[in-house]
N, C-alpha and C positions, 0 to 999 in steps of 0.2 A: 472482285479481283479482275474480272474480264474488262470492265470499263476502265479501271486504273491502268491495266496493261496497254489497252488501246491508246489511252491518253498519253502514256509515257512514250510509247513508240512513235506516236505522231510528233512528239517534241524532239525525240532523239534522231529519228531517221534523216532529217535534212543535214545534220552535222556529219553524217557518215559519207555524204555525197561529194564528189569532186567532178569538175569539168562541165557539168550541166546544172542548170537551175532546178531546184526541187519544185514539184507541183503539190502544194499542200492540200490535204483533203478538204479543208474548209473552203477553198476557192476552186477546187477541181470541177470542171464542166464534164458533161457526158461526152464520150463514153468512159473517160478516165474514172469519173466518180462511181460508175457502176462496177468497174473492176475493183476499185478500192473497197467498196462495200462488201463485195464477195470475199476478197482477201481477208478482211477483218472478221467476217462472220465465220469463215471456214478455217482460217489459219490462226485466228485469235489475236492477230496484230497486223499492222501494216509493215510487212517484211521489206526492209530496204533493198534486197536483191531483186525484188519484183518492182517496187516503186521507182527504182532508178530508170525504168523504161518509160515513165509517164510522158516525156516529151514526144514520144512516137506511139500514139494510142493503139494501133493495130499490133505492134510488137509487144506492148504491155499485155494485151489480151492473149497473145500467142504464148508468151512466157508463162503467164499465170495458168492458162488452161492445161498446158502440157505438164507443168509441175503439179497442179492439183490432181489431175486424173491419174498420174503415175505414182506420186509419193503419198498423197493424203487420203485418197479413196481406199477403203479396205478391200482386200482381195485375197488371192491364194498365198502371197508372200506376207510375212509379218511386217509390221511397221518397223520393228527393230532391225530386221534384215535390210529393209529399204534405207534406213538411216545409216547402217553400216556401209552400204554401197555408196551413199552420198558422201560420207566422210572419207572413204578410201579414194574415190575419184577426186575429191577436193585435195587430198594429199598428193596425188599424182600430178595435179595441175598447179601445185604450189599456191593454193588459195587458202591462206590462213583464216580469212573471215569465215568462209563456209565450213572449214574444218572446226572452228570454234563452235559455230551454231549447231552443226549436225553431230559433232562429237558430244556436245552437251545433251542434245536430244537423245542420242543413243544411251548415254550414261543414265538419263532419267527413265529410260524404258527397260534397260537390261541390267539385271542384278549381276554382281561379280566384277572382278578386276579387268576382264577382257575389254569391256566397254571403255574403261579409262585408258587402257593401252592403245586402243584405236584412236581415241580422242587426242592422245599425245603423239600420234604419228608412228606408234610401234606396231604396225600391222603384222610384222613377222614374229612378234613376241606373243601373239594371241595363242592361248593354250587349247581352246576348243577347236578340234580339227575341222569341223564343218564351217565354223565362223572364220577360221583362218583361211580356209580355201576360198570362201566367198569374198573376203576383203582382198585377197591376193589377186583373184580374177578381176575384181573391180579396179584395183590399182594398176595392174599391168595390162589388162585386156587380152591376155593370152591364156592358153590352156583350155581344157574342157570346162563346160559350165557346171559348177558345183551345186546345182539345184535342179529340181524336176522341170520338165519342159513346160508344164502349165504355169510356172512362175516366171517364165522368160519375158512375157510382155511387160510385167511390172518392173522386174529388176533391170532388164535391159533398157526399159523406158526411163527409169531413174538414172541409170548411167548416162544415157544420152542427154537428158536435160541438165545434168550437173556438168557434163563436159561443156555445155553451152553456158550455163549460169556462172560457173567458175571463171570463164574468160571475161564475161561482162563485169563481174564483181572485181576481178583483178584490175580492170581499167577504171571503174567508176566509184568504187568504195574504198575506204581506208582499210588497213590491214586487219583490224579486229573490231567486232561489235562492242567489246568490253572497254570501259574507260581505263586509262592508265592509273593504277593504284598500287600501294605497297603490297608485297607478296601475301601477307596474311589476309588482307582485304580481298585480294584477287581470288584466293581459295574460297572465300565466302561467296563472292560473286559467281564463281563457276558452279558451286553447289546449288545456289539459288537458280541459276539459269538451267541447270540440269533438271531441277524439280519442276520448274515452270514448263519447260519444253517437253519433258516427259509426260506431264499431265495433258498438255495440248495434243501430244501425239496419240493419246488414247481416245480422243473425240472422233466419233464416226460421222461421216458425211456421205451424202448420196452421190452415186456415180452420174457423170454426164451433165451436171448443172452448169458447167462453164462453157459447154459447147456452143450455145447460142450467142456467145460473145462475138463469134466470128462466123462468116458465111460458110456453107458447105464447100468442099473442095475435092478435087480428084485425089486418088491415092498417092501418097508420097513415095517415090521410088526408093527401094531399099529398106522399107519398113514392114515387109510382109510378116515379120516375126511378131508384130503387134496385133495382127488380124484376129486371133482368138479372143481378144478382149476389146469389143467394139468401141467402148468409150475412150480407151487409150489410143486405138488406131485413129479414131475420128479427131481427137485432139491433135495428134501428130499431123494428120492431113491438113486440117484447117490452120493450125499454127505454122506449119511449114509453108503453106501457100502465102500466109500473111508476111512472113519474113522474106520469102522470095520476092514478093511485090515491093517490099521495102528496099531490097537490094536493087531492083530495077529503077526505083526512084532516086536512090542516093549513092549508088556505086557505079561508076562509069563502066560501060560494057567491056572495054578492054581490060579493066582491072578485074572484073568478074572472070573473064576468060583466063587471065594469067593465074589468078588464085586457084581456080578450078584445076587448071593444068598442073600446078605445083602440088596440090593436094592429091591428085590422082597419080602422081609420079612417085613410085616407091623408092626411087633413088635420090629424091630431093630431101635433104635433111634440114632440121631446124638450125637456128643460129648457134654458133659456138660462143667463145668468149667475146668476140667482136660482133655485136649485132648490127652495128652501122655498116661494116663492110659487107656482111651477109645481105642486108637489105639493099644496099646499092647494087650489088651484083644481081640480085633477084629481079629488081625492077628495071634494069638497064634496057630491056627490049621495048619499054613503053616510052611514049613521048613525055617530056618533062612535066606537062600539065597534069598527067595522070599519076605521076610517081608518088606524091604525098599520100594519096588515098590508098595506093597499092602498098606502101610501107605500113600504113596503119592496119590494113586488112591482113597482110601476111603476119605481122607480129601478133595481132589478135588471135589468129589461127594457131600459131606455132609457139608463142612464148608471151602470152598476154601480160604476165607479171613484169615484163621488161619494157612496157610502154612508158614513155616519158612525157612530161608536159610539153616539151619542145615538139615532139611528134604530133601530139594532139593539136597544138596551135597551127602547125603546118597544113593540116588537112581539113580542119573544121570550117563549116560555113554557118551553121546554126545547130541548136541542140538536137532537133529532130534528125537532121542529116547525120550527125555524129553517132547517135544511137542506132540509126538504121544501118550505117556503114559497119559498125562493129558487130551489130546483131547478125547481119548477113554473114560476115566472116566467121563469127563464133559458131553459128549454126551449121555452116558448111563444114567446118572442122568436126563438129560433133556428129554430123551425119556420116562422115567418112569413117570415124571411129566405130560408130554403131553398125557400119556395113559388115563388120566381122561377125555380127550376131546371126547373119544369114548370108554366108559367103557365096551361095549359088545365085544370088540376085545381082543386079547390075552394079551396085555401089561397092566395088572391090578395093578402091583406093584406101590408104591407111595413113593416119597421122597418129603416131604413137604418143602417148602422154609423156611429158618430160620425166626423166629419171629422178 
């Protein structure tokens, strides 16, 4: 079953991708091949939300390492609770692809109707009070943490990485991992996906095995909440440094300054009905040469589901640059959201998830 699943996802994953060329496992060079091998070994398949990063190898390693160490490695929080957080964050960010995947994983791990309610986007209809509080916290990002402090590094880490991954998936993958089929067949597909992903979610892997994919790095500002779990903290430090370096390569300095200023301004709101007018006003302080990249970065951070092919065409130069630009913006937004997990530290700015 494992070999069949790997072979199937290797064939299917390229069809999910848009705007950048896939890097097939059969032709991938190091270090991409090394990350692919670890993804398949630990996750059971070459997950398209990770593989989409392959044109930019350090960002690929960063995404995988943070995802692996927070979501996949067993710890104080249950895998079902982590999947519930992943699904709820995906709902907040209007990421149907990730909601399908992690809603199915949750359904495969958790008995009873509440998992199906979360997978269908009905987080307010969850009957279990503890689980309802958890998904409400994950979806809205407000209110007291409905879990013990020792679970914070894992559950906050899962929330952070999915605020990042959702934005990248909204840009680069199609709306659902499931093929378009008649409704009866869709129900069968969803049951099968839940069974497979639930089984994969019970596999235990060792902590820290992804860390040497990236060099050591200084602590990442605003992530002191992760310190009690060293492998999570280290993944955030190394991954964050890799994505910051990607931003320095591919995002003009004036664009980074503008986006950081907007993300740190609590009075700056996301786009309303007219995203074009919002973007034009937001990037007006920049010279014309920097405006396409700024439009792409701002919309990735605030409303990634509204990015258009036209916008991608305006700002891209090559696949690596496009991945690095969007990754930097997505991670900047995710860090600002995660800043609420430890409000006494420096990262106080906030980007609320879409309603």
